[in-house]
C-alpha positions as CSV (number, residue, x, y, z in Angstrom):
1,S,84.9,97.5,70.0
2,D,84.0,97.5,73.6
3,A,81.0,95.3,72.9
4,Q,83.4,92.8,71.2
5,K,85.8,92.8,74.2
6,A,82.9,92.2,76.6
7,D,81.6,89.4,74.5
8,A,85.1,87.8,74.4
9,L,85.2,87.8,78.2
10,R,81.7,86.3,78.5
11,R,82.7,83.5,76.1
12,A,86.0,83.0,78.1
13,A,84.0,82.7,81.3
14,Q,81.9,80.0,79.8
15,A,85.0,78.2,78.5
16,L,86.4,78.3,82.0
17,R,83.2,76.6,83.3
18,D,83.2,74.1,80.4
19,Q,86.8,73.2,80.9
20,A,86.7,73.1,84.8
21,P,87.4,69.4,85.0
22,A,90.5,69.7,82.9
23,I,91.6,72.8,84.9
24,I,91.1,71.0,88.2
25,A,93.0,68.0,86.9
26,A,95.9,70.2,85.8
27,N,95.9,71.9,89.2
28,A,96.0,68.5,91.0
29,R,99.3,67.8,89.2
30,D,100.6,71.2,90.3
31,M,99.5,70.5,93.9
32,E,101.2,67.1,94.0
33,N,104.5,68.6,92.7
34,A,104.3,71.6,95.0
35,A,103.6,69.4,98.1
36,A,106.6,67.2,97.1
37,N,108.7,70.3,96.9
38,G,107.8,71.5,100.3
39,L,105.5,74.4,99.5
40,S,104.1,75.9,102.7
41,P,100.4,75.3,103.6
42,A,99.6,78.9,103.0
43,L,101.1,78.8,99.5
44,L,99.4,75.5,98.8
45,D,96.1,77.2,99.6
46,R,96.9,79.9,97.2
47,L,97.7,77.3,94.5
48,R,94.7,75.1,95.1
49,L,91.7,75.1,92.7
50,D,88.4,73.3,93.1
51,E,85.0,73.6,91.5
52,D,84.0,76.6,93.7
53,R,87.2,78.5,93.0
54,V,87.0,77.8,89.2
55,A,83.4,79.0,89.3
56,A,84.4,82.1,91.2
57,T,87.1,82.8,88.7
58,A,84.7,82.5,85.8
59,Q,82.2,84.7,87.6
60,G,85.0,87.3,88.1
61,V,85.7,87.3,84.4
62,E,81.9,87.9,83.7
63,E,81.9,90.7,86.2
64,V,84.7,92.4,84.4
65,A,82.7,92.1,81.2
66,A,79.8,93.9,82.8
67,L,81.8,96.8,84.1
68,D,81.6,100.2,82.5
69,N,84.1,100.8,79.8
70,P,86.7,103.4,81.0
71,L,88.1,104.0,77.5
72,G,87.2,107.2,75.8
73,S,85.7,108.7,79.0
74,V,86.4,112.4,79.4
75,I,88.2,113.0,82.8
76,D,87.8,116.8,82.5
77,R,87.3,119.4,79.9
78,Q,87.9,123.1,79.7
79,V,87.8,125.9,77.2
80,R,90.7,128.4,77.3
81,P,90.3,132.2,76.9
82,N,91.7,131.8,73.4
83,G,88.9,129.3,72.4
84,L,91.0,126.1,72.6
85,E,89.0,123.2,73.9
86,L,91.1,120.8,76.1
87,S,90.0,117.4,77.2
88,R,91.7,114.6,79.1
89,V,90.5,111.2,77.7
90,R,91.2,107.7,79.0
91,V,93.2,105.4,76.7
92,P,94.9,102.0,77.2
93,L,98.4,101.7,78.6
94,G,99.5,99.3,75.9
95,V,101.3,96.0,76.5
96,I,101.3,94.9,80.1
97,G,103.6,92.2,81.5
98,I,102.3,90.3,84.6
99,I,104.8,88.3,86.6
100,Y,103.1,86.2,89.3
101,E,103.5,83.2,91.6
102,S,101.3,80.5,93.1
103,R,97.8,81.9,92.3
104,P,96.6,80.5,89.0
105,N,93.4,82.6,89.1
106,V,95.6,85.6,88.3
107,T,95.9,84.1,84.8
108,A,92.2,84.8,84.2
109,D,91.8,87.9,86.3
110,A,94.8,89.7,84.7
111,A,93.8,88.6,81.2
112,A,90.2,89.8,81.7
113,L,91.2,93.2,83.2
114,C,93.9,94.0,80.7
115,L,91.8,93.0,77.7
116,R,88.7,94.9,78.9
117,A,90.9,98.1,79.3
118,G,92.1,97.7,75.8
119,N,95.6,96.4,76.6
120,A,97.4,93.3,75.4
121,V,98.9,91.2,78.2
122,I,101.9,88.9,78.5
123,L,101.5,86.5,81.4
124,R,104.4,84.8,83.2
125,G,103.3,82.5,86.0
126,G,105.4,80.6,88.5
127,S,106.7,77.1,87.9
128,E,104.6,75.8,90.8
129,A,101.3,76.6,88.8
130,R,102.6,75.8,85.3
131,E,99.9,73.2,84.4
132,S,97.0,75.2,86.0
133,N,98.1,78.4,84.2
134,R,98.2,76.6,80.8
135,A,94.8,75.1,81.3
136,I,93.2,78.5,82.3
137,H,95.0,80.3,79.5
138,A,93.7,77.8,77.0
139,A,90.1,78.5,78.1
140,M,90.6,82.3,78.0
141,V,92.0,82.1,74.5
142,E,89.1,79.9,73.3
143,G,86.7,82.6,74.4
144,I,88.8,85.5,72.9
145,V,89.1,83.8,69.5
146,A,85.4,82.8,69.4
147,A,84.6,86.5,69.7
148,G,86.9,87.4,66.8
149,L,89.8,88.9,68.7
150,P,93.4,87.8,68.2
151,A,94.7,85.0,70.4
152,E,97.9,87.1,70.8
153,A,96.0,89.7,72.9
154,V,96.5,87.3,75.8
155,Q,99.9,85.5,75.8
156,L,101.4,83.1,78.3
157,V,105.2,82.9,78.4
158,P,105.7,79.2,77.5
159,T,108.8,78.7,79.7
160,T,109.3,78.9,83.4
161,D,113.0,79.7,82.9
162,R,114.0,82.6,85.1
163,A,115.8,84.1,82.2
164,A,112.4,84.8,80.6
165,V,111.6,87.1,83.5
166,G,114.8,89.1,82.9
167,A,114.1,89.4,79.3
168,L,110.6,90.7,80.0
169,L,111.8,93.2,82.5
170,K,114.2,94.8,80.0
171,A,111.8,94.8,77.0
172,S,111.1,98.5,77.2
173,E,110.7,98.7,73.5
174,F,107.7,96.3,73.6
175,V,106.2,96.4,77.1
176,D,104.6,99.5,78.7
177,L,104.1,98.3,82.3
178,I,105.2,95.4,84.5
179,V,103.0,94.2,87.4
180,P,104.6,91.7,89.8
181,R,102.3,89.6,92.0
182,G,104.2,87.4,94.4
183,G,106.6,87.2,97.3
184,K,109.0,89.9,98.5
185,S,112.0,88.4,96.6
186,L,110.1,88.4,93.3
187,V,108.9,92.0,93.7
188,A,112.3,93.2,94.8
189,R,114.0,91.6,91.8
190,V,111.5,93.1,89.5
191,Q,112.0,96.6,91.0
192,E,115.7,96.2,90.9
193,E,116.1,94.9,87.3
194,A,113.2,96.5,85.4
195,R,113.7,98.9,82.6
196,V,109.9,99.1,82.3
197,P,107.7,101.0,84.7
198,V,106.6,98.8,87.6
199,L,103.3,98.8,89.5
200,A,103.8,96.8,92.7
201,H,103.7,96.3,96.4
202,L,106.5,94.5,98.4
203,D,104.6,93.3,101.5
204,G,101.2,93.1,103.1
205,I,102.3,94.0,106.7
206,N,98.7,94.9,107.7
207,H,97.5,96.1,111.1
208,S,94.3,95.9,113.0
209,Y,94.2,98.4,115.9
210,V,91.7,97.7,118.7
211,D,90.9,100.9,120.4
212,G,89.9,101.3,124.0
213,A,86.4,102.2,122.8
214,A,86.0,99.0,120.6
215,D,83.0,96.8,121.1
216,P,84.6,93.5,122.4
217,A,82.3,91.2,120.4
218,M,83.0,93.1,117.2
219,A,86.7,93.3,117.9
220,E,87.0,89.6,118.5
221,K,85.0,88.7,115.3
222,L,86.9,91.2,113.1
223,V,90.4,90.4,114.3
224,V,90.0,86.6,114.1
225,N,88.6,87.0,110.6
226,A,91.3,89.5,109.5
227,K,94.0,87.0,110.6
228,M,92.5,83.5,110.1
229,R,90.0,83.6,107.2
230,R,92.7,83.0,104.7
231,T,96.2,83.5,106.1
232,G,98.0,83.4,102.8
233,V,96.3,86.4,101.1
234,C,97.9,89.9,101.1
235,G,95.0,91.4,103.0
236,S,95.6,89.2,106.0
237,T,96.3,91.1,109.3
238,E,99.9,90.3,110.5
239,T,100.0,92.6,113.6
240,V,97.3,93.4,116.1
241,L,97.7,96.6,118.1
242,I,95.6,96.8,121.3
243,D,95.0,99.9,123.3
244,R,96.0,99.4,126.9
245,A,92.6,100.9,127.8
246,Y,90.8,98.1,126.0
247,P,89.2,95.9,128.7
248,A,88.9,92.6,126.9
249,A,92.5,92.1,125.6
250,P,93.0,88.7,127.3
251,A,89.8,87.4,125.7
252,L,90.9,88.6,122.3
253,V,94.3,86.9,122.6
254,K,92.6,83.7,123.8
255,A,90.3,83.8,120.8
256,L,93.2,83.9,118.4
257,L,95.0,81.1,120.2
258,D,91.9,79.0,120.3
259,A,91.5,79.5,116.5
260,K,94.9,77.7,116.1
261,C,96.8,80.9,115.5
262,E,100.3,81.2,117.0
263,V,100.6,84.5,118.9
264,R,103.8,86.3,119.4
265,G,103.5,89.2,121.8
266,D,105.3,91.8,123.9
267,E,105.7,91.2,127.7
268,A,102.3,92.5,128.5
269,V,100.6,90.2,126.0
270,Q,102.7,87.2,127.1
271,A,101.4,87.7,130.6
272,M,97.8,87.2,129.4
273,D,98.2,83.6,128.3
274,A,101.0,81.1,128.8
275,R,100.7,80.0,125.1
276,V,101.9,83.4,123.8
277,K,105.5,83.3,122.5
278,A,107.9,86.2,122.9
279,A,108.0,88.6,119.9
280,D,111.2,90.1,118.8
281,E,111.8,93.2,116.7
282,A,111.7,91.3,113.5
283,D,108.2,90.3,114.1
284,W,106.8,93.8,113.7
285,D,108.3,93.9,110.2
286,T,107.2,90.4,109.1
287,E,104.5,89.3,106.6
288,Y,103.8,85.8,107.9
289,L,101.3,84.6,105.3
290,D,100.6,81.9,107.9
291,A,98.6,81.3,111.1
292,I,101.0,83.5,113.1
293,V,100.3,87.0,114.4
294,S,102.3,89.5,116.4
295,I,100.5,91.5,119.1
296,R,101.6,94.7,121.0
297,L,99.9,96.9,123.5
298,V,99.9,100.6,122.6
299,D,99.0,103.8,124.4
300,G,96.0,104.9,122.4
301,V,95.5,105.8,118.7
302,E,98.5,108.1,118.4
303,D,100.8,105.3,119.6
304,A,99.1,103.0,117.1
305,I,99.6,105.4,114.3
306,A,103.3,105.8,115.2
307,H,103.8,102.0,115.2
308,I,102.1,101.7,111.8
309,A,104.2,104.5,110.4
310,A,107.4,102.7,111.5
311,H,106.5,99.2,110.5
312,A,103.6,99.1,107.9
313,S,104.0,98.4,104.2
314,H,101.3,101.0,103.3
315,H,98.9,98.2,102.1
316,T,95.9,97.9,104.5
317,D,95.4,99.0,108.1
318,A,92.2,99.0,110.1
319,V,90.9,100.6,113.3
320,I,88.2,99.0,115.4
321,T,86.4,101.5,117.7
322,Q,83.0,103.0,118.5
323,D,84.6,106.4,118.9
324,A,84.1,108.3,115.6
325,E,86.7,110.9,116.5
326,V,89.4,108.2,117.0
327,A,88.4,106.5,113.8
328,E,88.6,109.7,111.8
329,R,92.0,110.5,113.3
330,F,93.2,107.0,112.2
331,L,91.7,107.2,108.7
332,N,93.3,110.6,108.1
333,A,96.7,109.9,109.6
334,V,97.6,106.4,108.4
335,D,99.3,106.6,105.0
336,S,98.2,103.3,103.5
337,A,96.6,102.5,100.2
338,I,93.6,101.2,102.1
339,V,92.4,102.3,105.6
340,M,89.4,100.8,107.3
341,W,87.1,101.4,110.2
342,N,85.3,98.5,111.9
343,A,85.9,96.1,109.0
344,S,88.2,93.1,108.4
345,T,91.4,93.7,106.4
346,Q,90.5,90.6,104.4
347,F,88.2,92.9,102.4
348,A,91.3,94.3,100.7
349,D,90.3,92.8,97.4
350,G,89.3,94.2,94.0
351,G,86.2,92.0,93.8
352,E,85.0,93.2,97.3
353,F,85.5,96.8,96.2
354,G,83.2,96.3,93.2
355,L,85.9,96.3,90.7
356,G,85.1,92.8,89.3
357,A,88.7,91.6,89.9
358,E,92.1,93.2,90.4
359,I,95.5,93.1,88.7
360,G,97.0,93.6,92.2
361,I,97.1,96.1,95.0
362,S,99.5,99.0,94.5
363,T,101.1,100.5,97.6
364,G,103.0,103.2,95.7
365,R,101.8,106.8,95.3
366,L,102.0,107.2,91.6
367,H,99.5,106.4,88.9
368,A,97.3,104.0,90.9
369,R,96.9,103.0,94.5
370,G,95.0,100.2,96.3
371,P,93.2,97.6,94.2
372,V,94.1,98.2,90.5
373,A,91.4,97.3,88.1
374,L,90.2,98.8,84.8
375,E,90.8,102.4,85.5
376,G,94.2,101.7,86.9
377,L,95.1,100.0,83.6
378,T,94.5,103.1,81.6
379,T,96.3,106.3,81.2
380,Y,95.1,109.5,79.5
381,K,95.9,111.8,76.7
382,W,95.1,115.4,76.1
383,I,92.9,116.2,73.1
384,V,93.0,119.8,71.9
385,R,90.4,121.2,69.5
386,G,91.1,124.5,67.9
387,T,89.6,126.8,65.3
388,G,92.8,128.1,63.8
389,Q,94.6,129.4,66.9
390,A,98.3,130.3,66.5
391,R,100.4,131.0,69.6
392,P,101.5,134.6,69.8
């Protein structure tokens, strides 16, 4: 029952809190190995767990438990002229495979969301987070079993052998959906090899466009936050587009440089500060996941929209302006899963959207788009109620 699933997640959240010391100790072993293997600072930040992050993970699981149950809800209903009553009703997708890297919190988030939406889940984490994933999975299973649900509802692939990924991708008889969460090479491999439907995004090449009518104090605050709050998350801004009519462009560039961000710019941006490096064409198509940003001057909102259409990954793009007409043009014309007005792209997160957590952010156009949470982990079926109708 839904009450039993919610109880299982509340118990799992408490188990995460109770086992926090063991989880952090396991993570310390992963961090040591990852540092020795040369993992980048941004990826090390993704991997790292401390008391606050474990507590936040537990809270996220509890928030999923408190969400409204999507299953059984009637999307729409109609009665045909012949008296047939047709309803579309939400049902689980089935068995979901999650393939992910670096972030051990995905173990808890994915398990909670899949279970709450009535699905079973098979988790396959990256080798760099092996010990952390095992510890978090153990806590989740403890809560699930304590509530009377089967431990097999949330499974962790026991091996980090790459062959296990290939087997999961081809298991169309047993798996209904694959969700990859990781770098471009992982997602590309999944999309190339999968014989199971895939819900994914390749890159987070996100833009913040600073319009000529932007408030300078707001623009500086939002752009620095969008880039530097956490550089390794998929919602981080990677390219800043600045309207040539914006009067405070040099101050904005200086603010990023002073925040220890490497700036790569076009000739006009280079002229603003000697510390700016020259950008090449590849920079406009790069997800840095690091303290690096590319900046280009554009001729107004239409030029910004054209640049985003050519280089964005359809993840998250923002406009900063006090001109409502410009904002609405941007919001309507930019074809991304998330478009924002006067807000940091770092808000591209299921928790911040009130979804409790997210299984990932989908940049495709089919089934689900943007942060995918409970509703995105369901499908629907038609229920037809008749009174003896036979088709003529």
